[in-house]
TIRO-2110 file (N, C-alpha, C; in Angstrom, 1 decimal):
// TIRO-2110
-282.9, 44.7, -33.2, N, 1, A
-283.1, 44.6, -34.3, CA, 1, A
-281.6, 43.5, -34.2, C, 1, A
-281.3, 42.6, -35.8, N, 2, A
-280.5, 42.1, -35.3, CA, 2, A
-279.8, 42.7, -36.9, C, 2, A
-278.3, 42.6, -36.6, N, 3, A
-277.9, 43.3, -38.0, CA, 3, A
-276.9, 42.3, -38.6, C, 3, A
-277.2, 41.8, -40.2, N, 4, A
-276.1, 41.1, -40.8, CA, 4, A
-275.6, 42.2, -42.0, C, 4, A
-274.1, 40.8, -41.7, N, 5, A
-273.5, 42.2, -42.9, CA, 5, A
-273.7, 41.2, -43.7, C, 5, A
-273.3, 42.3, -45.1, N, 6, A
-273.8, 41.5, -46.6, CA, 6, A
-273.0, 40.2, -47.3, C, 6, A
-272.0, 40.2, -46.4, N, 7, A
-271.2, 38.9, -46.8, CA, 7, A
-272.0, 37.5, -46.2, C, 7, A
-272.1, 37.6, -44.9, N, 8, A
-273.4, 36.6, -43.8, CA, 8, A
-274.8, 36.1, -45.0, C, 8, A
-275.6, 37.3, -45.5, N, 9, A
-276.3, 37.6, -45.7, CA, 9, A
-277.1, 37.1, -47.1, C, 9, A
-275.0, 36.9, -48.0, N, 10, A
-275.2, 36.4, -49.2, CA, 10, A
-274.6, 35.3, -49.2, C, 10, A
-274.2, 34.4, -47.6, N, 11, A
-273.8, 33.0, -48.0, CA, 11, A
-275.2, 32.1, -47.6, C, 11, A
-276.1, 33.0, -46.7, N, 12, A
-277.0, 32.3, -45.9, CA, 12, A
-278.6, 32.1, -47.4, C, 12, A
-278.4, 33.0, -48.3, N, 13, A
-279.0, 33.0, -49.1, CA, 13, A
-279.4, 31.9, -50.2, C, 13, A
-277.7, 32.3, -50.7, N, 14, A
-277.6, 30.8, -51.5, CA, 14, A
-278.3, 29.4, -51.4, C, 14, A
-278.8, 28.8, -52.7, N, 15, A
-279.8, 28.5, -52.3, CA, 15, A
-278.6, 26.6, -52.7, C, 15, A
-279.1, 25.5, -52.2, N, 16, A
-278.7, 24.4, -52.8, CA, 16, A
-279.5, 23.8, -53.5, C, 16, A
-278.7, 24.3, -54.9, N, 17, A
-279.4, 23.7, -56.3, CA, 17, A
-279.7, 22.4, -56.6, C, 17, A
-279.0, 21.8, -56.4, N, 18, A
-279.5, 20.2, -56.7, CA, 18, A
-280.6, 19.6, -56.0, C, 18, A
-280.2, 20.2, -54.5, N, 19, A
-281.6, 19.9, -53.4, CA, 19, A
-283.0, 20.8, -53.8, C, 19, A
-282.9, 21.6, -54.2, N, 20, A
-284.1, 22.1, -54.6, CA, 20, A
-284.7, 21.7, -55.9, C, 20, A
-284.3, 21.4, -56.8, N, 21, A
-284.1, 20.7, -58.1, CA, 21, A
-284.9, 19.1, -58.0, C, 21, A
-284.1, 18.5, -57.0, N, 22, A
-284.3, 17.1, -56.9, CA, 22, A
-285.3, 16.8, -55.8, C, 22, A
-285.6, 17.9, -54.9, N, 23, A
-287.1, 17.9, -54.8, CA, 23, A
-288.6, 18.2, -54.8, C, 23, A
-288.2, 19.0, -56.7, N, 24, A
-289.0, 18.8, -57.1, CA, 24, A
-289.5, 18.0, -58.7, C, 24, A
-288.0, 17.4, -59.3, N, 25, A
-288.9, 16.5, -59.8, CA, 25, A
-287.8, 15.3, -60.2, C, 25, A
-288.5, 14.4, -60.6, N, 26, A
-287.9, 13.0, -60.6, CA, 26, A
-286.5, 13.1, -60.5, C, 26, A
-285.8, 12.0, -60.4, N, 27, A
-283.9, 11.6, -60.9, CA, 27, A
-284.4, 11.4, -62.4, C, 27, A
-285.6, 10.7, -63.2, N, 28, A
-285.5, 10.5, -64.5, CA, 28, A
-285.0, 12.3, -65.0, C, 28, A
-286.7, 13.3, -65.0, N, 29, A
-286.7, 13.9, -65.3, CA, 29, A
-285.1, 15.5, -65.1, C, 29, A
-284.4, 14.9, -63.9, N, 30, A
-283.1, 15.6, -63.4, CA, 30, A
-282.2, 14.9, -64.6, C, 30, A
-282.1, 14.4, -65.2, N, 31, A
-281.3, 13.8, -66.1, CA, 31, A
-281.0, 14.1, -67.7, C, 31, A
-282.7, 14.3, -67.4, N, 32, A
-283.0, 14.5, -69.1, CA, 32, A
-282.7, 16.2, -68.9, C, 32, A
-282.9, 16.4, -68.0, N, 33, A
-282.5, 17.9, -68.0, CA, 33, A
-281.3, 18.7, -67.8, C, 33, A
-280.5, 17.6, -67.4, N, 34, A
-278.4, 17.5, -67.5, CA, 34, A
-278.3, 17.1, -68.8, C, 34, A
-278.7, 16.5, -69.8, N, 35, A
-278.4, 15.7, -70.8, CA, 35, A
-278.9, 16.7, -71.3, C, 35, A
-279.5, 17.3, -71.8, N, 36, A
-280.2, 19.0, -71.9, CA, 36, A
-279.5, 20.1, -72.3, C, 36, A
-278.8, 20.1, -71.1, N, 37, A
-277.9, 21.6, -70.4, CA, 37, A
-276.4, 21.1, -71.3, C, 37, A
-276.1, 19.7, -71.2, N, 38, A
-274.9, 19.2, -71.6, CA, 38, A
-274.5, 19.7, -73.4, C, 38, A
-276.1, 18.9, -74.4, N, 39, A
-275.9, 19.9, -75.5, CA, 39, A
-275.7, 20.9, -75.8, C, 39, A
-276.3, 21.8, -74.8, N, 40, A
-275.9, 23.2, -75.0, CA, 40, A
-274.7, 23.6, -76.1, C, 40, A
-274.3, 23.9, -76.8, N, 41, A
-273.0, 25.5, -77.1, CA, 41, A
-272.2, 25.1, -76.1, C, 41, A
-270.7, 24.8, -76.2, N, 42, A
-270.1, 25.0, -74.8, CA, 42, A
-270.1, 26.2, -74.1, C, 42, A
-270.6, 27.3, -74.9, N, 43, A
-270.0, 28.6, -74.7, CA, 43, A
-271.7, 29.4, -73.9, C, 43, A
-272.9, 28.7, -74.1, N, 44, A
-274.3, 28.0, -73.4, CA, 44, A
-274.3, 27.6, -72.6, C, 44, A
-273.6, 26.1, -72.5, N, 45, A
-273.2, 25.8, -71.1, CA, 45, A
-272.6, 26.0, -70.2, C, 45, A
-271.7, 26.5, -70.8, N, 46, A
-270.9, 27.0, -69.5, CA, 46, A
-271.7, 27.8, -68.8, C, 46, A
-272.2, 28.9, -68.9, N, 47, A
-273.0, 29.8, -68.0, CA, 47, A
-273.9, 29.1, -67.7, C, 47, A
-274.2, 28.2, -68.0, N, 48, A
-276.0, 27.9, -67.2, CA, 48, A
-275.1, 26.8, -66.2, C, 48, A
-274.0, 26.2, -66.3, N, 49, A
-273.8, 25.2, -65.8, CA, 49, A
-273.1, 26.5, -64.1, C, 49, A
-272.5, 27.1, -64.5, N, 50, A
-272.2, 28.1, -62.9, CA, 50, A
-273.1, 28.5, -62.3, C, 50, A
-274.1, 29.1, -62.9, N, 51, A
-275.4, 29.6, -62.6, CA, 51, A
-275.8, 29.1, -62.2, C, 51, A
-276.5, 27.9, -62.0, N, 52, A
-277.1, 26.8, -61.3, CA, 52, A
-276.1, 26.2, -60.7, C, 52, A
-274.7, 26.8, -60.5, N, 53, A
-274.1, 26.4, -59.2, CA, 53, A
-274.2, 27.1, -58.2, C, 53, A
-275.3, 28.0, -58.6, N, 54, A
-275.1, 29.1, -57.6, CA, 54, A
-274.6, 30.9, -57.9, C, 54, A
-274.1, 30.4, -58.7, N, 55, A
-273.4, 31.8, -58.3, CA, 55, A
-274.2, 32.7, -59.3, C, 55, A
-273.5, 34.1, -59.3, N, 56, A
-275.2, 35.4, -59.9, CA, 56, A
-274.5, 35.4, -61.0, C, 56, A
-274.6, 36.7, -62.0, N, 57, A
-274.3, 36.8, -63.7, CA, 57, A
-272.9, 37.7, -62.9, C, 57, A
-273.2, 38.5, -62.5, N, 58, A
-271.9, 39.4, -62.2, CA, 58, A
-270.6, 38.6, -61.8, C, 58, A
-270.7, 37.4, -61.0, N, 59, A
-269.8, 36.2, -60.7, CA, 59, A
-269.5, 35.4, -61.7, C, 59, A
-270.3, 35.1, -62.4, N, 60, A
-270.3, 34.5, -63.8, CA, 60, A
-269.6, 35.4, -65.2, C, 60, A
-269.5, 36.2, -64.6, N, 61, A
-268.8, 36.8, -66.2, CA, 61, A
-267.5, 37.5, -65.5, C, 61, A
-267.1, 37.8, -64.2, N, 62, A
-266.4, 37.4, -63.3, CA, 62, A
-264.7, 36.2, -63.9, C, 62, A
-265.8, 35.1, -63.5, N, 63, A
-265.5, 33.5, -63.5, CA, 63, A
-264.9, 33.3, -65.3, C, 63, A
-265.8, 33.6, -65.7, N, 64, A
-265.3, 33.7, -67.6, CA, 64, A
-265.0, 34.6, -68.4, C, 64, A
-264.7, 35.3, -67.2, N, 65, A
-263.9, 36.8, -68.0, CA, 65, A
-264.5, 37.2, -69.6, C, 65, A
-265.7, 37.6, -69.0, N, 66, A
-266.6, 38.4, -69.6, CA, 66, A
-268.3, 39.2, -69.8, C, 66, A
-267.8, 39.9, -70.4, N, 67, A
-268.9, 41.2, -70.2, CA, 67, A
-270.1, 40.8, -69.4, C, 67, A
-270.8, 41.3, -68.4, N, 68, A
-271.9, 40.7, -68.1, CA, 68, A
-273.1, 41.2, -69.0, C, 68, A
-273.0, 41.7, -70.3, N, 69, A
-274.2, 41.4, -71.5, CA, 69, A
-273.9, 40.0, -72.2, C, 69, A
-273.2, 40.0, -72.4, N, 70, A
-272.6, 38.6, -72.9, CA, 70, A
-273.0, 37.6, -71.9, C, 70, A
-273.2, 37.5, -70.6, N, 71, A
-273.6, 36.2, -69.7, CA, 71, A
-275.3, 36.5, -69.7, C, 71, A
-275.7, 37.6, -69.7, N, 72, A
-277.0, 37.2, -70.1, CA, 72, A
-277.8, 37.2, -71.4, C, 72, A
-276.8, 37.7, -72.4, N, 73, A
-277.5, 37.4, -73.9, CA, 73, A
-277.2, 35.6, -73.9, C, 73, A
-275.9, 35.2, -73.5, N, 74, A
-276.1, 33.4, -73.7, CA, 74, A
-276.7, 32.8, -72.7, C, 74, A
-277.2, 33.4, -71.7, N, 75, A
-278.4, 33.1, -70.8, CA, 75, A
-279.5, 32.6, -71.4, C, 75, A
-279.8, 33.6, -72.2, N, 76, A
-281.4, 33.9, -72.6, CA, 76, A
-281.1, 32.8, -73.6, C, 76, A
-280.4, 32.8, -74.9, N, 77, A
-280.2, 32.1, -75.6, CA, 77, A
-280.1, 30.6, -74.8, C, 77, A
-279.6, 30.3, -74.1, N, 78, A
-279.2, 29.0, -74.0, CA, 78, A
-280.5, 28.6, -73.2, C, 78, A
-281.5, 28.9, -72.6, N, 79, A
-282.7, 29.0, -72.0, CA, 79, A
-283.7, 29.0, -72.8, C, 79, A
-283.6, 29.6, -74.4, N, 80, A
-284.5, 29.6, -75.3, CA, 80, A
-284.4, 28.2, -75.9, C, 80, A
-283.5, 27.6, -76.4, N, 81, A
-282.8, 26.4, -76.7, CA, 81, A
-283.4, 25.4, -75.8, C, 81, A
-283.0, 25.7, -74.4, N, 82, A
-283.9, 24.3, -73.7, CA, 82, A
-285.8, 24.4, -73.6, C, 82, A
-285.9, 26.2, -74.4, N, 83, A
-287.2, 25.5, -73.9, CA, 83, A
-287.4, 25.2, -75.6, C, 83, A
-287.3, 24.9, -76.2, N, 84, A
-287.5, 24.6, -77.9, CA, 84, A
-287.2, 23.4, -77.4, C, 84, A
-286.1, 23.0, -77.0, N, 85, A
-285.0, 21.3, -77.0, CA, 85, A
-284.9, 21.5, -78.3, C, 85, A
-284.0, 22.3, -78.4, N, 86, A
-283.4, 22.0, -79.4, CA, 86, A
-281.8, 22.5, -79.3, C, 86, A
-281.4, 21.9, -78.6, N, 87, A
-280.1, 22.2, -77.7, CA, 87, A
-279.1, 21.6, -78.0, C, 87, A
-279.5, 20.5, -78.8, N, 88, A
-278.4, 20.4, -79.6, CA, 88, A
-277.8, 21.1, -81.1, C, 88, A
-278.3, 22.2, -81.2, N, 89, A
-277.5, 22.8, -82.4, CA, 89, A
-276.2, 24.0, -81.7, C, 89, A
END
């Protein structure tokens, strides 16, 4: 059995988010999503961008110097706004 240390496993498990989404969505759909994310309030958009860049929620909390609960609530609210198509609020 081959053992992989935690850091190596973490590095191999990170997805290339852009390639995953581009294989599932058309360029027009990707641009629409990016546009809607750009219209989110800054505090929500920052969290979404960091998570889409492949960071987990704990890492996002560290990067933004916020509590994990704040990151979770902002991500939840951002998802809700994006689903409702009201990202410009």
